N, C-alpha and C positions, 0 to 999 in steps of 0.2 A: 679337714676330713677328705680323704682321698676318694675319687669317684671310681667305683667299680660297678659297671653296668652288666649284670647278668640278665638272662632272659626272663624278665619279669614285667611283661607288658600289660598295663592296666586296661581293662575293657575288653581284653581278649584272653584272659588267663584267670583261673581261680587261685586266689591266694591261699597258701597253707598257713597254719598257725606258726610253724617254724620260720617261714618266710617273713611274717610279720616281725617276729623276734629279731631276725637276721638284719631287717631294715632298722629296727628300733635300737639295736645294740651293737651293730657291726657295719661292715662297709657295703652290704648289698643295697642297690638303688634301683627303683622301678622307673619305667618310662610310660608314657602315654601311647597306647598302640594306635595304629591307623583306624582299626575298627572302632576303638573307643572315641576317637576324634570325630569320625562320621556320625556315630549315634548322638554324641553331644551336640554337634552342629545341627542335626535334624530337629532335636527337641528344642534347642535354642531358637531356631528359626520359626517353629510353631508358636513359641511365646511371643515373639516379635509380631507375628500375624494377629494373634488374638488381641494384643495390645492396640494394634492399628484398627481392629474391628470394634474396639471398646467393649469387648465381652468381659463380664465379671468372672474372673478366676481367682480363687483364694490366694492371697499373698503375692499375686502379680498385679491385679487391678482392684484389690480390696485390702482393707486393714487386716489385722491379725487377731487371732484369738477371739475375744468377745466382740471385736470390731469387725468381724468377718462380713458383716452386711454393709459396710461403709465402702462406697466406690471411690476409687483413686484415679485421678486423671492420668492418661499415659505419660504425659510429660513429667509427672511427679514419681514415676516408678523408681528411678534411680535414687532419688532422695529417700523414698520409702525403704529400699534396701539398706541404705547408708544408716538411716536412723534406727532401723531395727538392730543392726550390729551394735551401734553405740548405746541404745537403751538396754540391750540384753547382756552387755558386758558388765555383769554385777556379781561376778565371782569374788570370794573372800578366802582368806587363809593363806597357808603356805603354798609356794609354787609347786606344781607337779614336777616329779623327777624327769630328766631329759629323755629317758627311754620311754616314758609314758607319752611325752609330748610327741616324739617322733612317731610312735605307733599310732597315735591320734591323727596325726597329719596324713600318715599313709592311708588309714582307714577312711578318712573323709574323702581323700582324692579317689580311692577305689570305688566308693559309692557313687560319686559323681561321674566316674568314667563309665558307669553302666548305661548312661545316656538317657535316663528317665527323669532327670532333675531339671531340665529347661534352662541349664546355664552353659556358659561358653567353656570351650576347652582351655582357655587362658587360665581359669580358676585352678584346674588340675596341673597345668604346666608350671604355674607359679609355686604351688605347694611342693611340687617335686624338685623345683630349683632350690627352694628353701631347704629341703631335706639334703640335697646334694651339697650345698654350700655350708650347711650347719647353722642356719638361722632358726633358733628355737624359741617361739613366742613363750612368754611368762604366762602360764595358765594357772589360776588359783585352784586349789583342790576342792574347795567347798562352794556350794551354791546351786547345785543341780539336783533336781528331784527325779531325773531319768525320764521325764515326759514334759514337753515334747522332745524327747531326747535330752542331750546334754546342752541346753540352750546357752547358759551363761558361759561354761568353759569354751565352747566352740565359738562364741562371739568374741572372746579374748583372742583367739587365733584369727578371726576375721579382721580385728582391729589392725593387726600387723599386715595381713595380706592386702588390705584396702587402703593402707597408709592413713588410718584414722586415729593413730596413736598407739597406746599400749606400750609394752616393753618386750624385748627379746634378748636372748643371750646369743652372742656370736664371738667365737674364738676365745671363750672364757671370760668375756666381759658382758655386762648388762648395759644395753643401750635403749633409747626410745625405739619404738617399732620402726618409724621412718628411717631413723639413723642406722640401725641394724641392717635394714634392706639396702640402704645406700652404700654401706661398707662392703656388703656382699655382691653389689652391682646387680641387684634384682629390682626391676621396676615394680612399683606397686600399681594396683589396679584401681581404676575408677568404677564405682558400683554401677550395675545396669539392672534391669528388672529380674527378679527372682534370685539375684546373687546373695543377698543377705539371708534369705530363708534357706537357700541351697547350702550355704556355709554352716548355718546353725542347727539344722534339723537332723537329729539322729543320736544314737547312743554310742557314738565312737569313743568318747573318753571311757565310759564304762566298759566298752569291749576292749580297748587297748589295755587297761589295768587287768582285766580278767584274762586276756590272752597271755600276757607276760606272766601272771601269776600261774596260769595253767601250765606253761613251759617250766617254771620253777618247781611247781608241785610235782610234775612228772619226774623231774630229775631227783627231787627230794624222796619220792617214793622208793626209787631204786636204791638210794642211799640208806633209807630206813630198812629196806629188806636186808642190806648188807650189814647194818648195825645189829638188826635182830639175829642174823645168823652168828655174829660174833658173840653176842651176849648169850645166846642158847649154848654156844660152844663153851664159853667161860664158866657157864653154869651147869655143865655136864648134862645137857638136856637129852630128852628122849625123842628120837626121830621117827618113831612109828606114827606119831601124830601128823606126819607129812606125807604118809604113803599114798601113792596115786590111787589105789583102790578104795581108800577111805573117802577121799574127796570126790570120787566118781559118784558117791551116794548122794551128794548135795552139790551138783556140778555148777556152781556159779563160775563163770569164766575167770574172774579175777582171783578166786581162791585156788583154782586149778593152776593158774599161772604163778601165783605166789608160792605154792607148795612146791612146785617144780623147781623154781628158782632157789628156794631154801635148800632143797636137796643137792642142787649143783654147787651152792656156796659151801655147803658142809661136807661135800665129798672129800674123802681122805683124812678126816679128822679123827684122832684117837681119843679125843675128850668126850665126844657125844656117845651115849649108850655105854658109858663106862661105869655106871653104878646100877644097883639093883632097883632103882625107881621104876614104878609102873607108869607114872604120868607126872607131868609138870604143872605148875601154876597156869592160870589162864593167859598171863602175859606172854608165856612162851608157847604153850600148846595151841592157843587160839590165833596166833599170829597170821596164819593163811587166811582165816576167816575175816579177821579185822582189816589187815592190809589188802586182802583181796577185795573187800567192799570198797576200799579207797581206789583200787585199780578200776573198779566197775563205774564209780562216781566220776573218775577222771574221763573215762570213755564217753559217758553221757554228756559231761560238760564240753568235752571236745567236739562232739557232734553239734551241740548248740552253737558253739563259737564258729565252727567251720561254716555254718549257715550265715551267721551274723556278719563275719568279716567280708563276705561277698554280697551282702544284701544292699538294696536300695532302701533308704529310711527317710525320704523326703515326704512332704505334704505341701502341695499336691504332687502326684506323680503323673507323668505323660507317657501313656502306653498306647498300643494299637487299638483303634476302635473303628472297625470298617476298613476304608481305604485311607484313613488318616489317623493321627494321633488324637487322644482325648485326654482331658484332665480329670483326675480322680482324686478326691479328698478322702483319705483313709487314716489309719493309725499305725503305719509301718514304723514310726519313730519311737513307739512305746518300748521303754527299756526292760519290760517284764521278762522276756525269754532269757536275756543275759542276767538280769538281777536274780531270778530264781535259781538259775544255774550257779551263780557265784555263791548264793546262800548254801546250796547243796554241797558244793566243792569245799567251802570253808568248814563245814561240819565234818566232812571226811577227813580233811587235813588236820583238824583239831584232834580227831580221834587217832590219827597217826602219832601225833605228839604225846597224847595221853598214854598210849600203849608203850611208846619209847620210855617215858618217865617211870613207868611201872617196872620195866625191865632193869633200868639203871638203879632203881631203888633196891631191888634185890641184889644187884652187884655190890652195892655199898652197905648192906645190912648183913652183918656177920652170921646171924641165925638163919638167914634164907639163902646164902650164897654158896652153899656146898664147900664150906671151910675156907672161903677166901678171907684174907685179913679184914677185920672190921674197918669199914670206911676206905678200904684199899689202901691203908697206911702201911708202908714198908718199915721193917725194923730199923733201917738206916736213915729214916725220915720221920722224926718226931714232929708231926704236924696234924692238922685235922683231915688230911686226906681229901676225899671227894664228898665230904658232908655238905659243904656249902654249895658247890656246883649242883648237886642233887637238889638243894633248896631252890637255887635259881631256876632250875628246870620246872620244879613244882609251881613257882610263881608264874612262869610263862604259860604253863598249862592252865592255871587258874584264870589268867588273863584272856586266854583263848575261849573259855567258856562264856565269859561276858560278851566277847565279839561275836559269838555264834548265834546270838538272837537274830532271828530272820528279818533283815530290813525290808525285804520285799513283802512282808505281811503288813507294812505300814502304808498309809497314804493320807496326805493332807491336801484338800483341793486348793487349786490356784488359779489365776487368770479369771477372776470374777465368776468361778465355778464352771467355766468352760472346760477347763482341764480338772475334772472332778474325780478322777482316779489316776493317781500318779504311781510310778514304779518304785522310787527310792533305790534304783539299781546302782547308782553311783556309790552310795554309802555301802551297799552290799560288796561291791567290788573293792573298795578301799579296805574294808574289814577282811576280805579274803587275802589281800596282799599282807596285811599285818599277821594274820593267822600263819600264812606260809613262812613269813620271816621269823616269828616266834618258834614255830615248829622246827624250822631248820636249826635254831640254836639248841632246842632240846635234843635233837638227834646228834648235834655235835657233842654235847655233854655225854650221851650214851657211848659215842665212838671213843671219846677220851677214856671213860670208865672201862669199856670193854677191852680196849687195848691195853690198859694198865692191869686188868684182871688176867688177860692171856699171858701177859709178861710174867705175872706171878705164877701161873701154871707152869710155864716153861722153866722157872727158876726151880720150882718144886721137883720137876722131873724133866731133865734135858732131852729125854727120849720122846716127849710129846710131839705129836704131828698135828699141825694146824690144817683146818680145812682150806679149800681153794679161795674162798672169799676172805678169810681172816689173814692168810698169808699175803694176799694181794694188798689188803688194807694196811697191815702192820708196816709193810715196806713204805707206803706213802705217808703213814701218819708218823713215822720215825723222823720224817723231815720237818715236822712242827717243833719250833724251838722250845725247849723245857724251861729256859730261864724266863723270868717274868711271872706275873701273878696268874691265877687260873683263868681270869677273864680274857687275857691275851691269847691263851691256848684255845679257849672256847670259840673266840672270834676268828681265829686263824683256821680252825677246822670248819667253822661256818662258811668262810670264804672258799675253801676247797670244795665244800658241797655246792656252793653256788656255781662255781666254775665247772664242776663235774667230777664228783667222787662217787660215781655209781657202781663201781666194782665190775668184775667179770661176769659173764653169763647174762648180760642185759638184753 
């Protein structure tokens, strides 16, 4: 992994969601700013002082959770941190994808760099070295309730950082944690007071999954608008439903933006408004309302995540109190703000997929398609056409409905009822990721069907003019190989969407 250091100084700079994705999936690498270093050194020094004074501070000189009233001798504080990481590394299931691991590492480093966690700059510096050299801890996907943050997943990260075991991927191979760090020439750290708690407190895994899903959902929304315009065109839709004066009567920002984009994508088309129809079915006519709602939910979720990626999520936190720092035990680690946002966004993205499936159903149903060939079967191709791809899309939409049950509505008390209301935010985030992936494939099927339908329109009448969006998309979709089975084409288009098939006028 090549090192590309752009101006991304942690502790003196607010991360954007796109920057999180650029670190997780690309060459962008952060550094620890001088300001962040100074803030961390100050709070770390305060922790050493209260240890010397034998003051009871949660997680520094006391036990954890229900053992918060148990005093720990100062000379045992390092062992306390080490044992916390080892005991909390209880995750199970498949490993997290690499982009999620990298985003988690960045977000934990950024939280610590705010200087309110009481730990050394060396923790952030080591995390950033791991990002730069490509040491990616194996973090199991399951085992977090989102409160006190993502304890188990972050502890698996801590195992590698502190040389306590675990596993990590390095240059395409899986090694033990210590071996991976040795191969990358990164010294592991000996635990000190507060290190273990600082590494494991916070909803950074939840946030990493949600941020990357937000980036993917934003890209998918633009592609869904492009697919909608192509389907509306192929179905000879009525554009008066998108008139700006109409949507000014119900001026949701997302609906106004979506209607404007549809007008741009359809500009120049000779297919729309070419029949005496007064209005279209809901799946065409209501596109600005539905996809506009998705836009608005994306805006809401983006605001939530923009707060979270730059937040401190430790317990306790060390902040100004008079002329010195003070320790405050609070609940900043709770995953609810991210979990509820993930639940909201997955509902929106599921509706995006549901609407897409209804349009492609009309494209493949002869009686609903304005005289397109049934199932979009050509006379020279005696096959089933797009019948089964539509069935696959229906299956994905149905799966999304089950995934949309709100995980954040659930709570099971843990830690001897000290943690008596938990967020289940990590489950919400993983489900969001699945809904985005499912909906991406649904939109891929719609693009495949819409492109075939527009090709039939051009065969019927060579004088047909395509709209700006369809012309742009047809040129790119023509590069998808026609040989192979339908699944190959769907997956190829889904990859194009993931990489960026957003169309003009974005």
